[in-house]
C-alpha positions, 0 to 999 in steps of 0.5 A: 185608032179611033176604033180602037178607042171606041172598043176600049171604052165598050170594054171597060164597061164590060168589065165594070160589071152591072153587078158591081154597079147595083152593089155600089147602089145597095150601099147607097140605099143602106144609108138612106135606110139608116142602116150600117155602112159596107166600106168593105164592099165599096173598097173592092169595088175601088179596086177593081176600078184601079185594076180596070182602069190601069190596062187603058190608056182613057178611063174618062172615056167611061164618065159619058155612060155611067152619068145617063144612070138615074140616080144622081148622088150615085152616079155622081160618086162613080163619076168623081170616083174616076176623075179622082183616080185620072187625077191622082194617077196622073200626079204619080199617086199609086197603092194605098193612097191611090185606093184611099182617094177613090173611096173617098170620092165614092164616100164624099157626097154621102152626107147629101143622103141625109138631106130631104130629097125635096132640096135636093132635086128642087127645079128652082133656086133654093131658099135661104133656110133651104141653103143652110139645110143643104150646106150641112151635107159635109159636116154630116157625111163626115160625122156619119163616116167617123162613126163608121167602121173600116172608113179612111181617115182621108174620107171623114177629111174629104167628105167635110173638106170638099166645099171649103175651096183653096181660098177656104171661103166655103163652107163650113167655116175653118180657121184662116191657118186650116191646111186642106187635104190633097184629096179634098182639094182633087175632089172639088174639081171632081167635083164641079167639073161633074155637077155641071156636065150633069142635067140637074132639075134646075138646069139643063147640062153645060158643055164642055169647053165651057165648064173647062173654061169655068174651072180654068177660071177658078184657078186661085180662088176656088181650086189649086192652081197646080192642080187645076194645071194637072186636070186641063192638061188631062182634058186636052189629052182625052179631047185630042184623042176623040180628035184622032178618033174622029178622024180630025 
């Protein structure tokens, strides 16, 4: 069983070719250089992810290898895409909606490409002015995607809402009766998990068990309780498979 899981993880990485990953990087670099976002290329890659993962029991095994790549915004978006697909599949989402959930995840942080790199990569705490600039990225991302042909409406909403929080106390500011999209609430969980598990300029990666404890503590405040339960079940299954792989 353990051997098959290891082989399975390696096979997934082979099926997601370096050429496809390079194409995603090219898309992000084009946006940074004020060029047109080509959604078709990203859409094809998300479709490929869905096809590949459908044949494997544990797509989440791909998260660690992908995180070793250099560009944070790029790898983080890939990881959030994988986590979104895993969460949504566990909820029974399929077809076009599943595809749009994945594509929306790939584009959720596109607004950060318009934030100065010195702010994104600052090793210390952001000052008030820098934090206000950082908080603009959901709006800037949504505005950019709204003007981009071929982008599904879900991706625009997701870019805008992914920092709203379940209790609507996040950003940007919205009315008290705002109804959050399911995709945004799934993305918020994926975003928090991968952000905490990834090394950043201002801190080391946080261990998996601590991250999951933190996520559980956010149920009902920052995160939708039922979606957190679904996510924790997924992660429990992953942990059990890894224990089996190690012979525990």
